[in-house]
C-alpha positions as CSV (number, residue, x, y, z in Angstrom):
1,M,17.4,-14.2,-5.1
2,E,13.8,-14.6,-4.0
3,S,10.9,-14.9,-6.5
4,L,9.5,-11.3,-6.3
5,S,12.9,-9.7,-7.0
6,T,13.5,-12.2,-9.9
7,A,10.1,-11.2,-11.3
8,V,10.8,-7.5,-11.1
9,L,14.2,-7.9,-12.8
10,A,12.5,-9.9,-15.6
11,A,10.0,-7.0,-16.1
12,A,7.2,-9.5,-15.4
13,P,3.6,-8.3,-15.8
14,A,1.5,-7.2,-12.9
15,D,-0.3,-10.6,-12.4
16,E,3.0,-12.4,-12.1
17,L,4.3,-9.8,-9.6
18,L,1.2,-10.3,-7.6
19,R,1.6,-14.1,-7.5
20,A,5.2,-13.9,-6.3
21,A,5.5,-14.1,-2.5
22,I,6.7,-11.0,-0.6
23,P,10.0,-12.0,1.1
24,A,10.0,-12.2,4.9
25,Q,13.4,-10.3,4.9
26,Y,15.3,-8.0,2.6
27,T,18.7,-6.4,2.3
28,A,18.9,-2.9,3.5
29,A,21.4,-0.2,4.6
30,H,20.6,0.4,8.2
31,L,21.7,1.8,11.5
32,R,21.6,-0.2,14.8
33,I,20.4,1.1,18.0
34,E,23.4,-0.4,19.9
35,D,25.7,1.8,17.9
36,T,24.3,5.2,18.9
37,K,27.1,5.9,21.4
38,I,30.0,4.8,19.3
39,F,31.0,8.4,18.6
40,D,30.6,9.6,22.2
41,A,34.4,9.6,22.7
42,V,35.0,11.6,19.5
43,A,35.6,15.3,20.3
44,D,33.5,18.0,18.7
45,G,34.7,18.8,15.2
46,D,36.6,15.5,14.9
47,D,35.8,12.8,12.4
48,R,32.7,10.7,12.9
49,D,33.3,8.1,10.2
50,V,30.0,6.9,8.9
51,S,31.5,3.7,7.6
52,R,31.6,2.6,11.2
53,S,27.8,2.9,11.8
54,L,26.2,2.1,8.4
55,H,25.5,-1.6,8.0
56,V,24.2,-3.6,5.0
57,G,22.2,-6.7,5.9
58,E,18.9,-8.4,6.4
59,V,15.9,-6.7,8.0
60,P,12.4,-8.0,8.5
61,M,9.7,-7.0,6.0
62,P,7.0,-4.8,7.6
63,Q,3.3,-5.1,7.2
64,L,1.8,-2.7,4.6
65,A,-0.7,-0.1,5.8
66,P,-3.9,0.6,3.7
67,D,-2.5,3.9,2.4
68,E,1.0,2.6,1.5
69,A,2.8,1.0,-1.3
70,L,5.7,-1.5,-1.3
71,V,8.3,-0.5,-3.9
72,A,11.1,-2.8,-5.3
73,V,13.9,-0.3,-5.2
74,M,16.1,-0.4,-8.3
75,A,18.3,2.5,-7.3
76,S,18.7,5.1,-4.6
77,S,21.1,7.8,-3.7
78,I,23.1,9.4,-0.8
79,N,21.7,12.5,0.7
80,Y,23.3,14.5,3.5
81,N,20.6,13.4,5.9
82,T,22.0,9.9,5.7
83,V,25.3,11.3,6.9
84,W,23.5,13.0,9.8
85,S,21.7,9.8,10.6
86,A,24.9,7.7,10.6
87,T,26.8,10.2,12.8
88,F,23.8,10.3,15.3
89,E,23.9,14.1,15.1
90,P,22.3,16.4,16.1
91,L,20.5,13.5,17.8
92,P,20.0,9.8,17.0
93,T,17.2,9.2,14.5
94,F,15.9,6.4,16.7
95,D,14.4,9.3,18.7
96,F,12.3,10.2,15.7
97,L,11.2,6.7,15.2
98,R,10.1,6.4,18.9
99,R,8.2,9.7,18.6
100,Y,6.5,8.6,15.4
101,A,5.5,5.3,17.0
102,R,3.5,7.1,19.7
103,E,0.9,7.9,17.2
104,G,-0.1,4.2,17.4
105,A,-1.6,1.8,14.8
106,F,0.8,1.3,11.8
107,A,3.1,4.0,13.1
108,Q,4.3,1.6,15.8
109,R,6.2,-0.5,13.1
110,H,8.8,2.3,12.8
111,D,10.1,1.9,16.3
112,Q,12.7,-0.9,15.7
113,P,16.3,-1.6,16.9
114,F,17.3,-0.9,13.3
115,H,16.7,2.1,11.1
116,V,16.6,1.6,7.3
117,V,17.8,4.9,5.9
118,G,17.7,6.7,2.5
119,S,15.4,9.4,1.2
120,D,15.5,8.9,-2.5
121,A,14.5,5.9,-4.7
122,A,13.3,4.8,-8.1
123,G,11.7,1.5,-8.6
124,V,8.7,-0.7,-9.3
125,V,5.4,-0.8,-7.3
126,V,5.0,-4.5,-6.2
127,R,2.1,-4.1,-3.7
128,T,-0.4,-1.5,-2.7
129,G,-2.5,-1.2,0.4
130,A,-6.3,-1.7,0.4
131,G,-6.9,2.0,0.3
132,V,-4.7,2.8,-2.7
133,T,-6.4,3.4,-6.1
134,R,-4.1,5.7,-8.0
135,W,-1.2,3.3,-8.4
136,R,-0.9,-0.3,-9.7
137,C,1.5,-3.1,-9.3
138,G,4.1,-2.8,-12.0
139,D,4.2,1.0,-12.2
140,H,7.6,2.6,-12.5
141,V,7.9,5.3,-9.9
142,I,10.2,7.8,-8.2
143,I,9.5,8.7,-4.6
144,S,9.0,12.1,-3.0
145,P,11.0,12.1,0.2
146,V,8.3,14.0,2.2
147,Q,5.7,11.9,4.1
148,V,2.7,13.9,5.3
149,D,-0.5,13.3,7.2
150,D,-3.3,14.0,4.7
151,H,-5.9,14.2,7.6
152,E,-4.1,17.3,8.8
153,P,-5.8,20.5,7.4
154,M,-2.5,22.4,6.9
155,T,-1.3,19.6,4.6
156,H,-3.9,20.7,2.0
157,A,-2.5,24.3,2.0
158,D,1.2,23.5,2.1
159,S,2.3,20.1,3.4
160,M,5.7,21.5,4.5
161,L,3.8,23.5,7.2
162,G,2.0,20.5,8.5
163,A,3.0,19.5,12.1
164,R,3.2,15.8,11.0
165,Q,5.3,16.1,7.8
166,R,8.4,13.9,8.0
167,A,11.5,13.2,6.0
168,W,11.0,9.6,4.8
169,G,14.0,7.4,5.5
170,Y,15.3,10.0,8.1
171,E,12.4,10.6,10.4
172,T,10.7,7.3,9.4
173,N,11.9,3.8,9.0
174,Y,12.0,1.6,5.8
175,G,13.8,4.1,3.6
176,G,15.2,3.9,0.1
177,L,18.7,2.5,0.5
178,A,17.4,-1.0,0.3
179,Q,16.0,-3.7,-2.0
180,Y,12.5,-2.7,-0.9
181,A,10.9,0.4,0.5
182,V,7.6,1.2,2.3
183,V,6.1,4.6,1.3
184,K,2.8,6.4,1.5
185,A,1.1,6.2,-1.9
186,S,1.0,10.0,-1.8
187,Q,4.8,10.0,-2.2
188,L,4.7,8.3,-5.6
189,L,5.4,10.0,-8.9
190,T,5.8,8.6,-12.4
191,K,9.4,7.9,-13.3
192,P,10.7,9.9,-16.3
193,G,10.8,7.3,-19.1
194,H,14.0,8.5,-20.7
195,L,16.1,8.2,-17.5
196,T,17.8,5.1,-16.1
197,W,17.0,3.8,-12.7
198,E,20.2,5.4,-11.2
199,E,19.6,8.7,-13.0
200,S,16.0,8.9,-11.7
201,A,17.0,8.0,-8.2
202,V,19.2,11.1,-7.7
203,T,16.5,13.7,-8.6
204,M,13.7,14.2,-6.1
205,L,15.1,15.2,-2.7
206,T,17.7,17.8,-3.8
207,A,16.1,19.0,-7.0
208,A,12.7,19.6,-5.5
209,T,14.3,21.3,-2.5
210,A,16.1,23.7,-4.8
211,Y,12.9,24.2,-6.8
212,R,11.0,25.3,-3.7
213,M,13.9,27.6,-2.7
214,L,14.2,29.3,-6.0
215,I,11.0,28.9,-8.1
216,G,8.1,27.9,-5.8
217,S,5.7,30.4,-4.2
218,K,7.3,30.0,-0.8
219,G,10.8,30.7,-2.0
220,A,12.9,33.5,-3.6
221,R,10.7,33.5,-6.8
222,I,13.6,34.3,-9.1
223,K,12.8,35.9,-12.4
224,L,14.4,36.6,-15.8
225,G,17.8,38.3,-15.4
226,D,18.2,37.6,-11.6
227,I,21.8,37.1,-10.5
228,V,21.9,34.1,-8.1
229,L,24.9,33.3,-5.9
230,I,25.0,29.5,-5.4
231,W,27.2,28.2,-2.7
232,G,28.5,24.6,-3.3
233,A,27.4,24.9,-7.0
234,T,28.5,21.3,-7.8
235,G,26.9,19.7,-4.7
236,G,23.6,17.8,-4.9
237,L,21.5,20.9,-4.1
238,G,23.8,23.4,-6.0
239,A,23.9,21.3,-9.2
240,Y,20.1,21.6,-9.5
241,A,20.1,25.2,-8.4
242,V,22.4,26.1,-11.3
243,Q,20.1,24.4,-13.8
244,L,16.9,26.0,-12.4
245,V,18.4,29.5,-12.5
246,K,19.7,29.0,-16.0
247,N,16.3,27.6,-17.2
248,A,14.5,30.6,-15.5
249,G,16.7,33.0,-17.5
250,G,18.8,34.0,-14.5
251,I,22.5,34.3,-14.1
252,P,24.0,31.5,-11.9
253,V,27.2,32.5,-10.1
254,G,28.7,29.4,-8.6
255,V,31.0,29.2,-5.6
256,V,33.2,26.1,-5.5
257,G,36.4,24.9,-3.8
258,S,38.6,23.3,-6.5
259,R,39.7,23.4,-10.1
260,D,37.9,20.2,-10.9
261,K,34.7,21.7,-9.5
262,E,35.1,24.8,-11.5
263,K,34.9,22.7,-14.6
264,A,31.9,20.8,-13.3
265,A,30.1,24.1,-12.4
266,R,30.6,25.4,-16.0
267,A,29.4,22.1,-17.4
268,L,26.2,22.5,-15.4
269,G,25.6,26.0,-16.8
270,C,27.2,28.5,-14.5
271,D,27.9,31.8,-16.2
272,V,30.4,32.8,-13.5
273,V,32.4,30.5,-11.3
274,I,34.3,31.7,-8.2
275,N,36.9,29.5,-6.5
276,R,36.6,30.5,-2.9
277,H,40.3,29.8,-2.3
278,D,41.3,32.3,-5.0
279,I,39.7,35.2,-3.0
280,G,40.4,34.0,0.5
281,L,36.9,32.7,1.6
282,T,38.0,30.6,4.5
283,G,34.8,30.4,6.4
284,A,33.6,33.1,8.7
285,R,34.0,32.5,12.4
286,T,33.0,36.1,13.5
287,T,30.7,38.8,12.2
288,Q,33.7,40.9,11.3
289,E,35.2,38.0,9.2
290,A,31.8,37.6,7.5
291,V,31.8,41.3,6.5
292,E,35.5,41.3,5.3
293,Q,35.0,38.1,3.3
294,G,31.6,39.3,2.1
295,K,33.3,42.4,0.6
296,R,35.8,40.2,-1.3
297,L,33.0,38.0,-2.5
298,G,30.9,41.0,-3.6
299,S,33.9,42.5,-5.5
300,A,34.5,39.2,-7.3
301,V,30.8,39.1,-8.4
302,R,30.7,42.7,-9.5
303,E,34.0,42.3,-11.4
304,Q,32.5,39.5,-13.5
305,V,28.8,40.4,-13.7
306,G,28.7,44.1,-13.0
307,E,26.1,43.9,-10.2
308,D,25.5,42.4,-6.8
309,P,23.4,39.2,-6.5
310,H,19.7,39.4,-6.2
311,V,19.6,36.1,-4.3
312,A,22.0,33.9,-2.3
313,F,21.3,30.2,-2.3
314,D,22.8,29.0,1.0
315,Y,22.7,25.5,2.5
316,V,26.3,25.6,3.9
317,G,25.3,27.6,7.0
318,K,27.7,28.8,9.6
319,E,30.7,29.4,7.4
320,T,28.9,31.2,4.6
321,F,25.6,32.7,5.9
322,G,27.1,36.0,7.1
323,L,28.8,36.4,3.7
324,S,25.4,35.8,2.0
325,V,23.6,38.4,4.0
326,F,26.4,40.9,3.2
327,A,26.8,40.1,-0.4
328,V,23.2,40.3,-1.7
329,R,22.1,43.7,-3.1
330,R,19.7,46.1,-1.4
331,G,16.3,44.4,-1.2
332,G,18.0,41.1,-2.0
333,T,17.1,37.7,-0.6
334,V,19.0,34.9,1.2
335,V,17.2,31.6,1.0
336,T,18.4,28.7,3.2
337,C,17.5,25.1,3.6
338,G,20.3,23.7,5.8
339,S,23.5,24.2,7.6
340,S,26.1,21.6,6.8
341,T,28.9,23.5,8.5
342,G,26.9,24.4,11.6
343,Y,23.5,25.7,12.7
344,E,24.6,28.8,14.6
345,H,24.8,31.6,12.0
346,L,26.7,34.9,12.6
347,Y,25.9,38.0,10.6
348,D,25.9,41.7,11.1
349,N,22.2,42.5,11.3
350,R,22.7,46.2,10.2
351,Y,23.4,45.0,6.6
352,L,20.1,43.1,6.7
353,W,17.6,45.7,8.1
354,M,19.2,48.9,6.8
355,N,19.2,47.5,3.2
356,S,15.8,45.9,3.4
357,K,17.1,42.4,2.7
358,R,15.2,39.2,3.4
359,I,16.0,35.8,4.8
360,I,13.7,32.9,3.8
361,G,13.8,29.6,5.5
362,S,12.9,26.7,3.2
363,H,12.5,23.0,4.0
364,G,12.0,20.2,1.5
365,A,9.1,20.6,-0.9
366,N,5.5,19.7,-1.0
367,L,4.1,17.1,-3.4
368,Q,2.9,19.7,-6.0
369,E,6.5,21.2,-6.1
370,H,7.9,17.7,-6.4
371,A,5.5,17.0,-9.3
372,E,6.4,20.3,-11.1
373,C,10.1,19.5,-10.6
374,S,9.6,16.0,-11.9
375,R,7.8,17.4,-15.0
376,L,11.0,19.4,-15.8
377,F,13.0,16.2,-15.8
378,S,10.4,14.5,-18.0
379,L,10.6,17.4,-20.5
380,G,14.4,17.2,-20.6
381,K,14.8,20.7,-19.1
382,I,16.8,19.5,-16.1
383,M,19.4,16.8,-16.2
384,P,20.4,14.4,-13.4
385,A,23.3,15.5,-11.3
386,L,24.7,12.0,-11.1
387,S,28.5,11.7,-10.7
388,A,29.2,8.2,-9.4
389,V,27.4,5.0,-8.7
390,F,28.0,2.4,-6.0
391,P,26.4,-1.0,-5.3
392,L,24.3,-1.3,-2.2
393,A,27.0,-3.4,-0.6
394,D,29.3,-0.4,-0.7
395,V,26.8,2.2,0.6
396,A,29.1,3.0,3.5
397,K,31.9,4.0,1.1
398,A,29.4,6.1,-0.9
399,A,28.2,7.9,2.2
400,R,31.7,8.5,3.4
401,L,32.5,10.1,0.0
402,V,29.6,12.6,0.6
403,Q,30.6,13.1,4.3
404,T,34.1,14.1,3.4
405,N,32.9,16.3,0.4
406,R,35.0,14.4,-2.1
407,H,32.1,14.1,-4.5
408,T,30.4,16.3,-7.0
409,G,26.6,16.4,-7.6
410,K,24.8,13.2,-6.5
411,V,26.1,9.8,-5.7
412,G,23.8,7.0,-6.8
413,V,23.4,3.5,-5.3
414,L,22.2,0.4,-7.2
415,C,19.9,-1.6,-5.1
416,L,18.0,-4.3,-7.0
417,A,19.3,-3.1,-10.4
418,P,22.2,-5.4,-11.3
419,Q,24.0,-2.8,-13.5
420,E,23.8,0.8,-14.7
421,G,21.8,1.8,-17.8
422,L,18.5,-0.1,-17.1
423,G,15.0,1.2,-16.8
424,V,14.7,3.4,-19.9
425,T,11.2,3.2,-21.5
426,D,11.5,6.3,-23.7
427,P,14.7,5.7,-25.7
428,E,13.6,8.2,-28.4
429,L,13.6,11.2,-26.0
430,R,16.9,9.9,-24.5
431,A,18.4,9.9,-28.0
432,R,17.1,13.4,-28.8
433,I,18.7,14.8,-25.6
434,G,21.9,12.9,-26.0
435,E,24.0,11.0,-23.4
436,A,26.5,13.8,-22.9
437,R,23.8,16.3,-21.9
438,L,22.0,13.8,-19.7
439,N,25.0,13.3,-17.6
440,P,26.9,16.6,-17.3
441,L,28.9,15.6,-14.3
442,R,30.0,12.2,-15.7
443,T,31.7,13.8,-18.7
444,V,33.9,16.4,-17.0
C-alpha cells in the first residue's frame, strides 16, 4: 500500500498526510469505453449482467482543480445509477463525460476511456485545491452526490434547477467506488461522528433524495398525520422514506414483495405493510390494469388505515405510477424521482384532473437539503439503511445484487477501510442509540 493510504489508515495528523506523496494511480471500480457495445445483442427486457462491464483496477490520478478536494475513500455504496451506468442504458455515460469536457479547462479531465463510478462516499480529506478554505486535510467527510456550477445564478436559488448540475460519479468521472475520489469542495459535509465509515457511506444520495421528495420545500411537504404510500419500502430510497415519514408524525404504508421484506419494513417503522403479491399487484401494463390494481391497493390501505393516502412516494415508475395516481385521495400528491421499471408511465388522466391531484417531479437534492438530512443522522433521528457490505474487489457482485433486487436497503462497499466498524469518533452517542437501532436492516 502506498504511503498516503498507509497514513490515512493510521489516522495520521494533517502534516503527515500532507508530506505523503499522492499516488500516480489508484484502484477504482470503473467502466471501459470499449465495453459500451457488449450488450447490443441482448434483447430488450433481457438480462444485462453488470458483472460483465464493471471492472476493478488501476486508473491514473487526475490533477486537482482549485475548487476541489481529494478524498481518501474509506467506504462507498451501490446506487441504482451505477447499475444504469454499467448497463450503458439509457445511454453510455461516456456521452456525459464528453459533454462535460466541452466546457474546457479542468472539465476536460473527465473525458477518459474509463469511467470511475459511484455517487456515495465517506472518507478523509487528503488534499484541497488552492481556492478551498472551508475544509482541511484530515477532515472526516461524507459527500453530497450533486455537483453544481456555483457561477450559475440559478444554483443560488435551488441548485437542482441549475443547467449545469450533475450527478457525481454518474455524469462526472472520478466517483466514489474507489480508493480516492475527486469532488468539488462544495460537495463536502461533516461525517456524523457516531457512525462507522460504511454506515456513513450509505446515507447521502438516497436519504437526501427522499428528504427533498417528502420534507423539502420543492416536494410533497408532508405533515403530522399524513398517510404516505411508499413503494419499495425496503429499498435504498424507501427505507429512508419510511423513517422520514415516521419522524414527521406521518403514517408510513410500505409496499413490498416478500415476507422477509415485510419484516424489514416493520423494523424500519412502517405502521402498515402490504405485500403486493397478496393483493395481485403484478405491475400495470395498461391504464385499465392500473385502475383495477389501484382499486385493490386502495381497498387494502383503507382496510388497515381507514383512509386513502395523502401522498404516494414512487420511484418504481412504469409498473406502479398509474396505481399511485389512482390510489391517492382527492387533492393528493404523487411524488416521483425515478423509473426503475421504465420511463413511459400510463395512467388514466381523469383520476388526476377530476380529483385535483398533483404530480411532483423531484431530482436529487440541493446542498442545503443534504445538510439538513445529514443533521438528522447526526442527531440520531434517522438510521443508516445498511444491509450488507462488500469489499471493493467484489463491487460487481454488490452491483449485481442491487440490479436483480435481491437486496434490502443499501449495500455498502469498503474501499480503503480494511474492515467494518471503523471511523467512529463519538462512541458516547453511538452507545446511547444502541447497535440494534443503528442497523435496523442488519438485525431482521
